[in-house]
Backbone as JSON, one array per atom type, in Angstrom:
{
  "sequence": "MNFKLKFVVYICVMISSFGMSCSDSSLSDSDLSSIHDGFRGIKWGDNFFDISKKFVLNRTDFGGNDREPGYQVMGGMPLDIEGIPVDVYLQFRNNKIIAVHIHASKDKKDDLMDKFLYLHGEIKAHPSKDVFVWQDTVSTIAMQKNIQDGGCLFTLVNNDNYMKQTGRNMNYY",
  "N": [[147.36, 65.75, 69.91], [145.81, 66.39, 67.64], [143.35, 65.28, 68.49], [142.76, 67.0, 70.66], [142.39, 69.45, 69.33], [140.13, 68.84, 67.75], [138.32, 68.34, 69.8], [138.14, 70.89, 71.05], [137.05, 72.37, 68.89], [134.59, 71.0, 68.64], [133.39, 71.6, 71.17], [133.17, 74.39, 70.9], [131.38, 74.56, 68.73], [129.13, 73.33, 69.9], [128.56, 75.12, 72.0], [128.0, 77.43, 70.5], [125.74, 76.58, 69.04], [123.97, 76.07, 71.14], [123.76, 78.63, 72.25], [122.53, 80.03, 70.12], [120.07, 78.66, 69.89], [119.03, 79.1, 72.41], [118.81, 81.9, 72.47], [116.98, 82.38, 70.38], [114.64, 81.02, 71.26], [114.25, 82.02, 73.89], [113.92, 84.77, 73.67], [111.49, 84.98, 72.5], [109.56, 83.79, 74.09], [108.9, 85.08, 76.51], [106.55, 87.38, 77.93], [106.79, 90.5, 78.08], [105.52, 92.76, 77.44], [104.0, 94.55, 78.92], [105.8, 96.22, 80.16], [107.29, 97.37, 78.19], [107.14, 100.08, 77.28], [107.24, 101.53, 79.62], [106.62, 101.98, 83.16], [103.88, 101.96, 85.14], [102.84, 104.63, 84.48], [105.21, 105.95, 84.09], [107.46, 106.72, 81.63], [110.11, 105.11, 79.9], [113.2, 106.7, 80.1], [112.12, 109.13, 80.82], [112.34, 112.35, 82.35], [113.74, 113.18, 85.54], [112.6, 115.41, 86.92], [110.05, 115.69, 85.79], [108.93, 113.24, 86.53], [109.04, 113.49, 89.3], [107.03, 115.3, 89.76], [104.73, 113.83, 89.54], [104.89, 111.75, 91.4], [105.54, 110.98, 94.85], [108.72, 111.13, 95.96], [111.56, 109.76, 97.62], [114.88, 110.28, 98.3], [117.33, 107.73, 98.3], [119.83, 105.33, 99.35], [119.46, 102.86, 98.41], [119.4, 100.94, 95.52], [120.87, 102.71, 93.98], [123.45, 105.22, 93.36], [125.76, 107.99, 93.68], [126.18, 108.74, 91.01], [124.17, 107.41, 89.71], [121.46, 107.93, 90.99], [119.09, 106.65, 93.41], [115.62, 106.53, 94.14], [113.02, 106.14, 96.43], [109.67, 105.34, 95.86], [107.16, 106.96, 97.42], [104.54, 107.66, 97.3], [101.66, 108.16, 95.16], [101.55, 106.16, 93.31], [100.33, 102.79, 93.03], [101.55, 100.68, 95.57], [101.93, 97.94, 95.32], [101.95, 94.71, 93.77], [99.54, 93.4, 92.1], [98.1, 93.05, 94.57], [100.12, 92.16, 96.26], [102.2, 93.45, 98.65], [104.79, 95.81, 98.0], [107.97, 97.52, 97.79], [108.88, 100.26, 95.82], [111.44, 101.42, 93.79], [113.11, 103.95, 91.99], [115.57, 104.37, 89.54], [118.02, 106.56, 88.29], [119.9, 108.04, 85.59], [121.87, 110.64, 84.52], [119.7, 112.3, 85.07], [117.58, 110.9, 83.93], [115.21, 108.26, 83.77], [116.33, 104.98, 84.3], [115.94, 102.47, 85.38], [113.6, 100.43, 87.16], [113.15, 99.28, 90.38], [111.82, 96.66, 92.22], [110.98, 95.68, 95.35], [110.4, 92.99, 97.49], [109.42, 91.85, 100.68], [110.86, 89.36, 102.86], [108.84, 87.52, 103.63], [107.07, 87.75, 101.54], [108.3, 87.2, 99.14], [108.17, 84.71, 97.72], [105.5, 84.67, 96.89], [105.54, 86.93, 95.22], [107.38, 86.16, 93.25], [106.0, 84.0, 92.11], [103.86, 85.48, 91.07], [105.17, 87.07, 89.13], [106.0, 85.03, 87.41], [103.48, 84.18, 86.53], [102.55, 86.54, 85.28], [104.54, 87.15, 83.36], [105.55, 84.88, 82.15], [107.72, 81.99, 81.7], [110.92, 81.82, 83.31], [113.84, 82.92, 81.66], [116.59, 82.77, 81.84], [119.2, 81.77, 84.06], [121.57, 83.08, 85.31], [123.27, 83.08, 87.57], [123.6, 81.76, 90.94], [121.46, 82.93, 92.56], [120.12, 84.59, 90.79], [117.71, 85.38, 88.39], [116.28, 85.64, 85.13], [113.95, 87.28, 83.06], [113.26, 87.93, 79.7], [112.86, 89.73, 76.66], [113.1, 90.99, 73.29], [112.85, 93.7, 73.73], [112.69, 94.4, 76.49], [113.94, 93.73, 79.85], [113.75, 91.79, 82.79], [115.25, 91.3, 85.8], [115.73, 89.16, 88.52], [116.8, 89.11, 91.82], [117.0, 86.66, 94.02], [117.62, 86.27, 96.76], [118.26, 88.73, 98.71], [120.12, 90.9, 100.93], [118.39, 91.45, 103.16], [116.81, 89.24, 103.22], [114.68, 89.32, 101.55], [113.49, 89.76, 98.15], [114.5, 91.12, 94.97], [113.39, 92.73, 92.13], [114.42, 93.93, 89.02], [113.58, 96.14, 86.52], [114.0, 96.98, 83.15], [114.13, 98.86, 80.11], [115.66, 97.7, 77.34], [117.01, 99.15, 75.18], [116.84, 101.84, 76.1], [118.23, 101.63, 78.53], [120.83, 100.92, 77.62], [121.41, 103.17, 76.06], [121.32, 105.29, 77.95], [123.23, 104.54, 79.88], [125.49, 103.65, 78.55], [126.32, 101.09, 78.68], [126.42, 97.63, 77.68], [123.77, 95.28, 77.06], [123.2, 92.04, 78.37], [122.14, 89.43, 76.45], [119.99, 86.7, 76.62]],
  "CA": [[147.16, 67.14, 69.5], [144.67, 66.4, 66.73], [142.16, 65.05, 69.3], [142.49, 68.22, 71.43], [141.85, 70.44, 68.41], [138.77, 68.41, 67.41], [137.5, 68.52, 71.0], [137.9, 72.32, 71.18], [136.1, 72.75, 67.84], [133.31, 70.41, 69.02], [132.84, 72.39, 72.27], [132.79, 75.7, 70.35], [130.15, 74.37, 67.94], [128.03, 73.06, 70.83], [128.22, 76.37, 72.69], [127.36, 78.31, 69.52], [124.4, 76.06, 68.76], [123.16, 76.29, 72.34], [123.5, 80.07, 72.35], [121.55, 80.44, 69.12], [118.76, 78.13, 70.21], [118.54, 79.79, 73.61], [118.41, 83.25, 72.12], [115.77, 82.36, 69.57], [113.46, 80.64, 72.03], [114.04, 82.81, 75.09], [113.46, 86.11, 73.37], [110.12, 84.96, 71.99], [108.64, 83.17, 75.02], [108.48, 85.98, 77.57], [105.64, 88.47, 77.59], [107.14, 91.68, 78.87], [104.9, 93.89, 76.75], [103.46, 95.52, 79.88], [106.85, 97.16, 80.59], [108.06, 97.85, 77.03], [107.17, 101.54, 77.18], [107.44, 102.15, 80.92], [106.05, 101.31, 84.33], [102.89, 102.71, 85.93], [102.78, 106.05, 84.16], [106.56, 106.46, 83.85], [108.02, 106.26, 80.35], [111.56, 104.94, 79.95], [113.92, 107.89, 79.67], [111.51, 110.34, 81.36], [113.18, 113.21, 83.17], [113.48, 113.13, 86.98], [111.73, 116.49, 87.37], [108.68, 115.37, 85.38], [108.47, 112.13, 87.36], [108.86, 113.95, 90.69], [105.76, 116.03, 89.83], [103.65, 112.84, 89.6], [105.05, 110.8, 92.49], [106.3, 111.41, 96.01], [109.98, 110.38, 95.92], [112.49, 109.96, 98.73], [116.23, 109.86, 97.92], [117.78, 106.59, 99.1], [121.02, 104.65, 98.86], [119.03, 101.6, 97.81], [119.17, 100.99, 94.08], [121.53, 103.81, 93.3], [124.67, 105.81, 93.89], [125.77, 109.41, 93.31], [126.07, 108.87, 89.56], [122.87, 106.84, 89.32], [120.72, 107.97, 92.25], [117.86, 105.9, 93.58], [114.56, 107.19, 94.89], [111.9, 105.28, 96.77], [108.35, 105.92, 95.6], [106.43, 107.0, 98.69], [103.13, 107.88, 97.03], [101.3, 108.53, 93.8], [101.33, 104.94, 92.52], [100.09, 101.64, 93.9], [102.76, 100.04, 96.08], [101.69, 96.51, 95.35], [101.83, 94.03, 92.48], [98.33, 92.6, 92.2], [97.77, 92.76, 95.96], [101.31, 91.81, 97.05], [102.87, 94.71, 99.0], [106.18, 95.95, 97.54], [108.6, 98.83, 97.76], [109.28, 100.58, 94.45], [112.55, 102.36, 93.72], [113.43, 104.4, 90.64], [117.0, 104.68, 89.39], [118.22, 107.56, 87.23], [121.23, 108.36, 85.07], [121.75, 111.93, 83.83], [118.33, 112.75, 85.34], [116.59, 110.13, 83.15], [114.92, 106.96, 84.39], [116.97, 103.84, 83.63], [115.5, 101.2, 85.95], [112.64, 100.36, 88.27], [113.45, 98.17, 91.27], [110.67, 96.28, 93.03], [111.46, 94.89, 96.48], [109.41, 92.3, 98.32], [109.98, 91.37, 101.93], [111.15, 87.92, 102.97], [107.62, 86.72, 103.69], [106.26, 87.94, 100.32], [109.08, 86.99, 97.93], [107.67, 83.57, 96.95], [104.26, 85.13, 96.26], [105.86, 87.85, 94.13], [108.0, 85.39, 92.16], [104.89, 83.31, 91.45], [103.1, 86.48, 90.32], [105.95, 87.4, 87.94], [105.89, 83.88, 86.5], [102.14, 84.23, 85.95], [102.41, 87.71, 84.42], [105.56, 87.31, 82.32], [105.98, 83.61, 81.57], [108.83, 81.27, 82.31], [112.24, 82.43, 83.43], [114.62, 82.64, 80.47], [118.0, 82.49, 82.16], [119.58, 81.63, 85.46], [123.0, 83.3, 85.15], [124.02, 82.75, 88.78], [122.82, 81.02, 91.94], [120.23, 83.57, 93.01], [119.66, 85.57, 89.8], [116.84, 84.83, 87.36], [116.03, 86.67, 84.13], [112.93, 87.25, 82.03], [113.77, 88.86, 78.69], [112.5, 89.68, 75.25], [113.97, 91.88, 72.53], [112.65, 95.09, 74.15], [112.84, 94.63, 77.93], [114.54, 92.7, 80.7], [113.48, 91.78, 84.22], [116.18, 90.44, 86.53], [115.34, 88.98, 89.91], [117.74, 88.61, 92.8], [116.1, 85.92, 94.9], [117.96, 86.4, 98.19], [119.1, 89.89, 99.0], [120.62, 90.94, 102.31], [117.34, 91.43, 104.19], [116.03, 88.02, 103.07], [113.66, 89.52, 100.54], [113.93, 89.63, 96.77], [114.51, 92.38, 94.24], [113.19, 92.66, 90.69], [114.87, 95.12, 88.32], [112.95, 96.24, 85.21], [114.62, 97.95, 82.26], [113.96, 98.83, 78.66], [117.03, 97.41, 76.91], [117.59, 100.25, 74.41], [116.97, 103.0, 76.98], [119.31, 101.36, 79.48], [122.12, 101.01, 76.92], [121.6, 104.56, 75.64], [121.57, 106.16, 79.1], [124.39, 104.15, 80.68], [126.64, 103.28, 77.73], [126.64, 99.67, 78.94], [125.74, 96.65, 76.83], [122.87, 94.33, 77.71], [123.41, 90.62, 78.13], [120.94, 88.8, 75.92], [120.0, 85.27, 76.92]],
  "C": [[145.93, 67.26, 68.61], [143.36, 66.2, 67.5], [141.78, 66.31, 70.08], [141.86, 69.3, 70.54], [140.4, 70.1, 68.05], [137.83, 68.65, 68.6], [137.16, 70.0, 71.2], [136.89, 72.8, 70.14], [134.71, 72.23, 68.18], [132.64, 71.24, 70.12], [132.37, 73.75, 71.76], [131.49, 75.6, 69.55], [128.95, 74.14, 68.85], [127.6, 74.33, 71.55], [127.51, 77.32, 71.75], [125.94, 77.86, 69.23], [123.47, 76.31, 69.93], [122.8, 77.75, 72.46], [122.45, 80.52, 71.37], [120.17, 79.9, 69.47], [118.19, 78.79, 71.45], [118.05, 81.17, 73.26], [117.1, 83.25, 71.36], [114.55, 82.04, 70.42], [113.22, 81.58, 73.2], [113.5, 84.2, 74.77], [112.04, 86.12, 72.83], [109.12, 84.42, 73.0], [108.12, 84.1, 76.11], [107.46, 86.99, 77.06], [105.93, 89.63, 78.54], [106.51, 92.93, 78.28], [104.36, 94.95, 77.71], [104.51, 96.51, 80.36], [107.67, 97.69, 79.41], [108.22, 99.35, 77.02], [107.44, 102.23, 78.52], [106.81, 101.33, 82.02], [105.15, 102.29, 85.06], [102.95, 104.22, 85.73], [104.13, 106.71, 83.96], [107.04, 105.87, 82.53], [109.53, 106.14, 80.51], [112.24, 106.17, 79.38], [113.29, 109.19, 80.14], [112.48, 111.05, 82.3], [112.76, 113.13, 84.64], [112.46, 114.18, 87.41], [110.28, 116.26, 86.97], [108.11, 114.24, 86.24], [108.18, 112.6, 88.78], [107.6, 114.82, 90.85], [104.58, 115.08, 89.99], [103.68, 111.98, 90.86], [105.84, 111.42, 93.63], [107.54, 110.51, 96.08], [110.86, 110.75, 97.1], [113.85, 109.42, 98.31], [116.7, 108.76, 98.86], [119.08, 106.04, 98.53], [120.66, 103.35, 98.15], [118.8, 101.79, 96.31], [119.86, 102.13, 93.37], [122.83, 104.22, 93.95], [124.67, 107.27, 93.44], [125.6, 109.62, 91.81], [124.72, 108.39, 89.04], [121.99, 106.78, 90.56], [119.44, 107.14, 92.23], [116.89, 106.68, 94.45], [113.47, 106.18, 95.18], [110.6, 106.03, 96.48], [107.55, 105.81, 96.9], [104.93, 107.2, 98.48], [102.9, 108.25, 95.58], [101.12, 107.34, 92.87], [101.04, 103.81, 93.5], [101.41, 100.99, 94.31], [102.49, 98.56, 96.35], [101.71, 95.99, 93.91], [100.68, 93.05, 92.65], [98.07, 92.11, 93.62], [98.95, 92.37, 96.84], [102.06, 93.1, 97.36], [104.35, 94.69, 98.59], [106.67, 97.36, 97.82], [109.06, 99.04, 96.34], [110.35, 101.66, 94.51], [112.8, 102.7, 92.25], [114.91, 104.76, 90.59], [117.19, 105.54, 88.15], [119.68, 107.61, 86.81], [121.06, 109.62, 84.24], [120.32, 112.46, 83.89], [117.26, 112.06, 84.49], [116.44, 108.75, 83.77], [115.6, 105.84, 83.59], [116.47, 102.5, 84.15], [114.44, 101.42, 87.02], [113.01, 99.12, 89.06], [112.22, 97.91, 92.13], [111.16, 95.3, 94.09], [110.29, 94.27, 97.21], [110.12, 91.79, 99.57], [110.13, 89.85, 101.91], [109.88, 87.07, 102.93], [106.74, 86.86, 102.45], [107.0, 87.55, 99.04], [108.58, 85.81, 97.1], [106.38, 83.93, 96.22], [104.57, 86.02, 95.05], [106.52, 87.12, 92.97], [106.92, 84.62, 91.39], [104.08, 84.26, 90.58], [103.85, 86.87, 89.04], [105.94, 86.26, 86.94], [104.54, 83.88, 85.79], [102.02, 85.37, 84.93], [103.33, 87.69, 83.21], [106.06, 86.01, 81.71], [107.19, 83.03, 82.29], [110.11, 82.09, 82.33], [113.07, 81.99, 82.23], [116.05, 82.28, 80.76], [118.19, 82.47, 83.67], [121.1, 81.81, 85.51], [123.86, 83.07, 86.39], [123.05, 82.17, 89.81], [121.47, 81.64, 92.27], [119.71, 84.63, 92.04], [118.9, 84.84, 88.69], [116.45, 85.95, 86.41], [114.85, 86.3, 83.24], [113.4, 88.25, 80.98], [113.09, 88.63, 77.35], [113.37, 90.7, 74.53], [113.9, 93.33, 72.99], [113.03, 95.32, 75.61], [113.48, 93.45, 78.64], [114.04, 92.9, 82.13], [114.49, 90.82, 84.83], [115.72, 90.36, 87.97], [116.51, 88.46, 90.72], [116.89, 87.97, 93.89], [116.37, 86.14, 96.39], [118.87, 87.59, 98.4], [119.35, 89.93, 100.51], [119.54, 90.84, 103.38], [116.46, 90.18, 104.12], [114.92, 88.12, 102.05], [114.21, 89.27, 99.14], [113.8, 90.99, 96.08], [114.37, 92.09, 92.75], [113.65, 93.98, 90.09], [114.3, 95.08, 86.91], [113.66, 97.3, 84.4], [114.1, 97.78, 80.85], [115.38, 98.73, 78.11], [117.69, 98.58, 76.18], [117.82, 101.48, 75.28], [118.14, 102.81, 77.94], [120.67, 101.51, 78.8], [122.43, 102.45, 76.51], [121.99, 105.45, 76.82], [122.86, 105.83, 79.84], [125.65, 103.9, 79.84], [127.09, 101.85, 77.94], [125.88, 98.79, 77.96], [124.83, 95.77, 77.68], [123.38, 92.93, 77.43], [122.1, 90.06, 77.61], [121.06, 87.29, 76.12], [119.13, 84.52, 75.95]]
}
C-alpha cells in the first residue's frame, strides 16, 4: 500500500513538472504574431456583415453548423499561402468571426505543413494521431493532417476571442 501511494505521488509530480516545462517552453517558442489580431484584413471578433462587404462569401457546411456557420471565401483575398493554393473558410458565432480554416488538397498538404513550420516555428503539441498544434499565449493553430478528402486542415483562432465568443475553454499546451 505504501509503495502504491509513493508511486501515485511520483507520477503526479512527474506529470506536473512535465506540464509546467511544456507550457513554459511551448508558449514562448512559436511565432504566431502574424495572426494575433486577425487574418488578411479580418480582425478577430469582426461582425459577419462587415466581413461580407470586403469578401465574397459562400455559405457551406464545411467548418460550421447552424449555430456556428461556415463560409468559404470565394474572392477578395488571396487564396494561397505563399504560392500554395488553399481554400479559406470563415467560421462565425453570434455573427462574429471565431475561426479561420485553411484547407489544402492532398497533393499540397506536405508543402503547406512545411510552410507553416517555416512561418510559425516548431509544432508545440501532438494531442492525437493526426492533430498538431502551434500555440502561444495569444493564438492557436491546429492542423488536422489527414481529413476525409486526403487533404489537411489548419484552424486559426485568437484564444481570448474564441473563449469569449463560444464560452469554451482553450487547451494550452
